[in-house]
C-alpha positions in Angstrom: 257.7 126.6 201.7 254.6 124.4 201.8 254.4 121.9 199.0 250.9 122.8 197.7 249.4 120.8 194.8 248.3 123.0 191.9 246.4 122.2 188.7 245.9 124.3 185.6 243.9 123.4 182.5 243.3 124.7 179.0 240.5 123.9 176.6 241.7 125.8 173.5 240.1 125.1 170.1 242.5 122.2 169.8 245.3 120.7 172.0 243.5 120.7 175.3 245.8 119.9 178.2 246.2 119.8 182.0 249.3 120.5 184.1 250.2 119.8 187.8 252.8 121.1 190.2 253.8 120.4 193.7 255.1 123.6 195.2 257.1 125.3 192.4 258.1 121.9 190.8 256.0 121.1 187.6 255.5 117.3 187.8 253.1 116.4 185.0 251.7 117.8 181.8 248.9 115.7 180.1 248.0 116.5 176.5 244.4 115.4 175.7 245.4 113.8 172.4 247.6 111.4 174.2 244.9 110.2 176.5 241.9 110.3 174.1 244.0 109.0 171.2 242.9 111.7 168.8 245.4 114.2 167.3 244.9 117.8 168.3 242.1 116.8 170.6 240.0 119.6 172.0 238.0 118.8 175.2 234.4 119.7 176.2 233.7 120.1 179.9 233.0 116.4 180.6 236.2 115.4 178.7 238.3 117.9 180.6 237.1 116.6 183.9 238.1 113.2 182.8 241.6 114.5 181.6 242.0 116.2 185.1 240.9 112.9 186.8 243.5 110.9 184.7 246.3 113.1 185.8 245.2 113.1 189.5 244.9 109.3 189.4 248.4 109.0 187.8 249.8 111.1 190.7 247.9 109.2 193.3 245.9 112.3 194.3 242.2 113.3 194.4 240.6 116.6 193.4 240.3 117.6 197.1 244.1 117.5 197.3 244.5 120.4 194.9 245.0 123.7 196.7 245.2 126.0 193.8 243.7 126.0 190.3 244.1 128.0 187.2 242.7 127.9 183.7 243.3 129.5 180.3 240.6 131.6 178.7 240.5 130.4 175.0 237.4 128.5 174.2 236.6 128.1 177.9 232.9 127.3 178.4 233.0 128.4 182.0 233.6 132.0 181.0 231.6 134.8 179.3 233.1 137.5 177.1 233.3 139.9 180.0 235.2 137.3 182.0 237.9 137.3 179.4 237.9 140.9 177.9 238.0 144.1 179.8 235.0 145.8 178.0 236.3 149.3 178.8 239.7 148.8 177.3 239.0 146.0 174.9 242.0 144.1 176.0 242.2 140.7 177.6 241.8 140.9 181.4 245.0 140.5 183.6 244.9 137.4 185.8 242.2 137.3 188.4 240.4 134.9 190.7 236.9 133.6 190.0 234.7 131.1 191.8 233.9 128.2 189.5 232.5 124.6 190.0 235.1 122.1 189.0 235.1 118.4 189.8 232.0 118.7 191.9 233.3 121.4 194.2 233.3 125.2 194.2 236.9 126.3 193.5 238.7 129.6 193.5 240.3 129.6 190.0 243.0 131.9 188.6 241.9 133.0 185.1 244.7 133.6 182.7 244.3 135.1 179.1 245.6 133.2 176.1 248.6 135.1 175.1 249.8 135.5 178.6 249.8 131.7 178.9 252.1 131.7 175.8 254.2 134.4 177.3 254.6 132.6 180.5 257.1 130.3 179.0 259.5 133.2 179.7 259.3 132.0 183.4 260.9 128.7 182.1 263.7 130.4 180.4 267.1 131.2 182.0 266.6 134.9 181.5 266.1 137.7 183.9 265.2 140.3 181.3 263.6 139.6 177.8 261.4 140.9 175.1 258.6 138.4 174.6 256.5 138.1 171.4 253.5 135.7 171.2 252.3 135.0 167.7 249.9 132.4 166.5 246.7 131.8 164.5 244.1 132.8 167.1 243.5 134.0 170.6 241.0 135.8 172.8 238.5 138.0 171.0 239.9 141.4 169.9 237.0 143.9 169.7 239.3 146.3 167.7 239.3 143.9 164.7 236.3 141.7 165.6 238.3 138.4 165.6 240.8 136.7 167.8 244.0 138.4 168.9 247.0 136.8 167.2 250.0 138.8 168.4 251.2 140.5 171.6 254.4 141.8 172.8 255.4 141.7 176.5 258.4 142.6 178.6 259.8 140.1 181.1 261.7 141.6 184.0 262.8 139.2 186.8 259.6 137.3 187.6 257.2 139.9 186.1 255.6 139.8 182.7 254.1 143.1 181.4 252.0 143.6 178.2 253.3 146.3 175.9 250.9 148.1 173.5 253.1 149.0 170.5 252.0 149.7 167.0 253.3 147.2 164.3 252.6 148.4 160.8 251.8 145.7 158.3 251.5 143.0 161.0 251.4 139.4 159.9 250.7 136.5 162.2 250.1 132.8 162.2 246.5 133.4 160.9 247.8 134.1 157.4 250.0 131.2 157.4 247.4 128.8 158.8 244.8 130.1 156.4 247.1 129.5 153.4 248.0 126.0 154.6 244.4 125.0 155.0 243.7 126.4 151.6 246.5 124.7 149.6 245.9 121.4 151.5 242.2 121.7 151.8 242.6 120.4 155.4 244.0 121.5 158.7 246.3 121.7 160.4 248.8 121.4 157.7 251.4 124.0 158.5 254.1 121.5 159.1 253.5 119.9 155.7 253.6 123.3 154.0 257.0 124.1 155.6 258.4 120.9 154.2 257.0 121.3 150.7 258.1 124.9 150.4 261.8 123.7 150.1 260.9 122.1 146.7 259.4 125.2 145.1 260.5 128.7 144.1 259.1 132.1 144.7 256.6 133.2 142.0 256.3 137.0 141.7 252.6 136.8 140.8 251.9 134.8 144.0 254.0 137.1 146.0 252.2 140.2 144.7 248.8 138.6 145.4 249.7 137.6 149.0 251.0 141.1 149.6 247.7 142.5 148.4 245.4 140.1 150.5 247.2 139.2 153.7 246.0 142.1 155.8 242.4 141.1 154.9 243.2 137.5 156.0 244.4 138.9 159.2 241.2 140.7 160.0 238.5 138.2 159.1 237.3 134.9 160.4 238.8 131.8 158.8 235.8 130.9 156.6 235.9 134.4 155.0 239.6 134.0 154.6 239.0 130.8 152.6 236.8 132.7 150.2 239.4 135.4 149.8 242.0 132.8 149.0 239.7 131.0 146.5 239.2 134.2 144.6 242.8 135.3 144.7 244.2 131.8 143.7 241.6 130.1 141.4 242.2 126.5 140.9 244.9 126.2 143.6 242.7 125.0 146.5 243.8 121.5 147.6 246.6 121.4 145.1 249.1 120.2 147.8 246.8 117.4 149.0 247.8 114.9 146.4 250.7 112.5 146.9 253.0 114.2 144.4 252.0 118.0 144.4 252.6 119.8 141.1 254.9 122.9 140.6 252.0 125.3 141.4 251.5 123.9 144.9 255.3 123.7 145.5 255.8 127.4 144.4 252.8 128.6 146.4 254.3 127.1 149.5 257.7 128.4 148.8 256.3 131.9 148.1 254.2 131.9 151.3 257.1 130.7 153.5 259.4 133.4 152.0 256.8 136.1 152.3 255.9 135.2 155.8 259.5 134.8 157.1 260.5 138.2 155.7 257.4 139.9 157.0 257.5 138.4 160.4 261.2 139.2 160.7 260.4 142.9 159.8 257.7 142.9 162.5 260.2 141.5 165.0 262.7 144.2 164.1 260.0 146.8 164.7 259.3 145.2 168.2 262.9 145.1 169.2 263.7 148.6 168.0 260.9 150.0 170.2 261.4 147.8 173.3 265.1 146.9 173.5 267.2 147.7 176.6 270.9 146.7 177.1 271.0 143.1 178.2 267.6 142.1 176.8 267.2 138.5 175.6 264.4 137.3 173.3 261.6 134.8 173.9 259.4 133.6 171.1 256.0 132.0 171.9 252.9 130.9 170.1 252.4 128.5 167.2 254.6 130.3 164.8 257.5 129.3 167.1 257.4 126.0 165.3 258.4 127.7 162.0 262.1 126.7 161.6 262.9 129.2 158.9 261.5 132.1 160.9 263.2 131.1 164.1 266.5 130.8 162.3 266.1 134.1 160.6 265.4 135.8 163.9 268.3 134.1 165.6 270.7 135.2 162.9 269.4 138.7 162.7 269.8 139.4 166.4 272.9 137.4 167.5 273.5 139.9 170.3 270.4 138.5 172.1 270.1 135.1 173.6 267.0 133.2 172.4 264.5 130.9 174.0 261.6 129.0 172.4 259.8 126.3 174.6 259.1 122.9 173.1 255.4 123.5 173.7 255.4 127.0 172.3 252.1 126.3 170.5 248.8 125.6 172.2 250.0 122.4 173.7 251.7 124.6 176.3 248.7 126.6 177.4 247.9 124.8 180.6 251.6 124.8 181.5 251.7 128.6 180.9 248.7 129.1 183.2 250.4 126.9 185.8 253.5 129.1 185.6 251.5 132.2 186.2 249.6 130.5 189.1 252.9 129.4 190.8 254.3 132.9 190.4 251.1 134.5 191.9 250.8 132.2 194.8 254.4 131.4 195.7 256.1 134.4 194.4 258.8 132.3 192.6 259.4 130.9 189.2 258.4 127.4 188.4 260.9 124.6 188.1 260.3 122.4 185.1 262.4 119.7 183.4 261.7 120.7 179.8 260.8 118.9 177.7 260.2 115.7 179.7 257.1 116.4 181.7 254.7 113.8 180.5 253.8 110.3 181.9 256.7 108.0 182.8 259.4 107.7 185.4 261.6 110.7 186.0 264.6 108.5 186.3 265.6 105.2 184.6 268.5 102.9 184.7 270.1 101.1 181.7 273.4 99.4 180.9 275.9 99.2 178.1 274.7 95.8 177.0 271.3 97.5 176.3 272.9 100.2 174.2 275.0 97.8 172.3 272.0 95.5 171.4 270.1 98.5 170.2 273.0 99.5 168.0 273.2 96.0 166.6 269.6 96.3 165.4 270.3 99.7 163.9 273.3 98.4 162.0 271.1 95.7 160.4 269.1 98.6 159.0 266.5 98.1 161.7 264.3 100.4 163.8 264.6 101.1 167.5 261.3 102.1 169.4 262.2 104.3 172.3 259.5 104.4 175.0 261.8 105.8 177.7 261.3 107.8 180.9 258.9 110.8 180.9 257.2 111.7 177.6 258.1 114.9 175.9 255.5 117.6 175.8 254.7 119.6 172.7 254.5 118.3 169.1 258.2 117.2 168.7 259.5 113.7 169.8 262.9 114.3 171.4 264.2 110.8 172.2 261.7 109.5 174.8 258.8 108.6 172.5 260.8 108.2 169.3 261.4 105.9 166.3 265.2 105.7 165.7 267.2 104.5 162.7 270.7 104.9 161.3 271.3 108.2 159.4 273.4 107.1 156.4 270.9 105.1 154.3 268.2 106.6 152.2 266.6 103.2 151.9 266.3 103.0 155.7 264.9 106.6 155.8 262.3 105.8 153.2 261.3 102.7 155.2 260.9 104.7 158.4 259.2 107.8 156.9 257.1 106.4 154.0 256.6 102.7 154.7 256.1 102.7 158.5 254.7 106.2 159.1 253.2 106.6 155.6 254.3 110.2 155.3 254.6 112.2 152.1 257.8 111.7 150.2 258.8 115.3 150.6 258.7 115.3 154.4 262.1 115.2 156.0 263.2 113.1 159.1 265.2 114.9 161.8 268.8 114.1 162.7 269.7 113.9 166.3 273.3 114.7 167.1 275.2 114.7 170.4 275.6 118.4 171.4 279.4 118.3 171.5 279.5 117.1 167.8 277.0 119.5 166.3 279.7 121.5 164.5 281.1 118.3 162.8 278.0 118.0 160.7 276.0 121.2 160.8 276.3 125.0 160.5 273.9 126.7 162.9 273.3 127.3 166.6 275.4 125.3 169.1 272.2 124.1 170.8 268.7 123.1 169.5 267.4 120.7 172.1 263.8 121.1 171.1 264.4 120.7 167.3 263.3 124.3 166.5 266.0 125.6 164.2 267.2 125.0 160.6 270.7 123.9 160.0 272.9 123.8 156.9 274.6 120.5 156.5 278.4 120.5 155.9 278.7 119.3 152.3 281.5 116.7 152.8 279.5 115.1 155.7 276.3 114.7 153.8 276.8 111.1 152.7 277.1 110.1 156.4 273.7 111.6 157.3 271.9 111.6 154.0 268.7 110.2 155.5 268.3 113.4 157.7 268.9 116.0 154.9 266.2 117.9 153.2 266.2 118.6 149.5 267.8 122.0 149.9 270.8 120.7 151.9 269.3 121.7 155.4 268.2 119.7 158.4 265.9 120.1 161.3 268.5 119.0 163.8 268.1 118.1 167.5 271.1 118.5 169.7 271.2 116.0 172.6 273.1 116.6 175.8 274.1 114.2 178.5 272.5 116.4 181.1 269.1 116.5 179.4 268.8 112.9 178.1 271.6 110.5 179.2 270.1 107.4 177.5 269.6 109.0 174.1 273.0 110.8 174.3 274.8 107.5 175.2 273.0 105.6 172.3 274.1 108.3 169.7 277.6 108.5 171.2 278.2 104.7 171.2 276.7 104.4 167.7 279.3 107.0 166.7 282.1 105.2 168.4 281.3 102.1 166.3 280.5 103.8 163.0 282.2 107.2 163.1 278.8 108.9 162.8 277.5 110.7 165.9 274.0 111.2 164.5 270.8 109.1 164.5 267.5 109.7 162.7 264.6 110.6 165.1 260.9 110.8 164.3 257.9 110.7 166.6 256.6 107.4 167.9 253.2 107.2 166.2 251.6 105.9 163.0 249.7 107.9 160.4 246.7 109.8 161.8 247.6 109.0 165.4 249.1 111.0 168.2 252.4 110.2 169.8 252.0 107.1 172.0 250.9 107.3 175.6 251.0 103.7 176.8 253.4 100.7 176.4 250.5 98.9 174.7 250.5 101.7 172.0 254.3 101.2 171.4 253.9 97.4 171.3 251.2 97.7 168.7 253.6 99.8 166.5 256.4 97.3 167.1 254.1 94.5 165.8 253.4 96.4 162.7 257.1 97.0 161.7 258.7 94.4 159.5 262.4 93.5 159.6 265.0 94.1 162.4 263.5 96.0 165.3 263.8 96.5 169.0 261.6 98.1 171.7 263.2 99.8 174.7 261.0 100.5 177.7 262.6 102.6 180.4 266.0 101.4 179.7 265.1 97.7 179.2 264.8 95.7 176.0 261.4 94.0 176.2 261.0 93.0 172.6 263.5 92.3 170.0 263.6 90.6 166.6 267.1 89.5 167.6 266.1 87.8 170.9 263.3 85.4 169.9 260.8 88.2 169.9 259.9 87.5 173.5 258.0 90.2 175.4 258.6 90.6 179.1 254.9 90.6 179.9 255.5 91.5 183.6 256.5 95.0 182.5 253.2 95.8 180.9 
């Protein structure tokens, strides 16, 4: 099999990205926010060409070296409405080739619709057969409702993905959730904050009845009209969660929405599975709602007879990767090979020794912070041990320092515990594996004191399970910390400061290091290059 270089890119409304493969092997995914240093960055055509160029330069390649190209349809300025939608059926067009000028040359480009890019994460799963649902807050224009399509069901069989047209009564999507999050915070995107605040509130019947009466309208109008509907339905509540300490109204609104959304989406999922299920089917969840822990956990618990898969880049950060998966499948007739979630910039392999691990643990035991800039960056919105800020889990004081002082996050937002996979049942009740931090766990009561920094107000945690095969360094760090303390858990949050995306360069990480007070250590590809315990000397030759 010839090792062709392939490239796929996605504009989207936000979270633009570009992905590369050699043969069937995915070798790099670049998110625009990491390069342009602006969260949720969406590119124009000039910026997209720069993003592609940055990826090619990193790989030591030129545009002329790319044999095959693909691009996603959403917000794509190269495409007209008829390029995206089949005007006879009203559905997004199936993948097809189109001549387009890219990087100064005429290219034959595979055009892949938005929800199929989401569904293509099935090709990265271990499954041969699966029901796939894609659900988010937008998509290609749907002429039946006059706005973007937000939900599609697919069947995955072997290497094929086929769209299914099924009727879902009382459908709810990420559009309602995103609209309500933007309303209660008077800003966007705020879905993650809403999920955290929901745990502090209670379901109010009057809010529930109102949501029940308006959500179908929210689903079928543009976002600005949805804002007006919410203003009229909930007078005085707009922006109520945007203050440092939200009041009970804001907490209860978030709790009510989360409960309503989870129950309604679970009912929608049951309807899909009841219509599509065949013996041996698994389940793949894609789209932005795949970041909703309560929903994911409810679906997992409701259908334990099915194996489940959610990619770490299930939201729009994975659109170019999805287009690349379809491209590889079309051109080579095989499934792509991708080392999820570590597909960003950085070396694929690193070396480290036990002295490095022990020195990092020494800093952690001094209530310090470890900065991990290690190997290839994670893709998607979660930091999973390679671009992470790490602390001990048994101190609320340290958690407050990490979350509120260093990152300046709201008091109500939790920090995730990372546990070695073989010890997950020692601390948590939930799935045996959650490598991408996408499920909610109940914390075992008599273990809560040991990991109190990673527990939310309702006794749950957004745990990450860490395996030796997926991340040897992070696994060793947690395991050796456990050997010394009896606690096989560390706290993990993304390596960025308020308002910034996750770091991309070593210089970004050094800047964060310099802003942290107290014990600290910076690990770069397995080597300690800066530590408060070692005269604060930086090995400048590594930068």
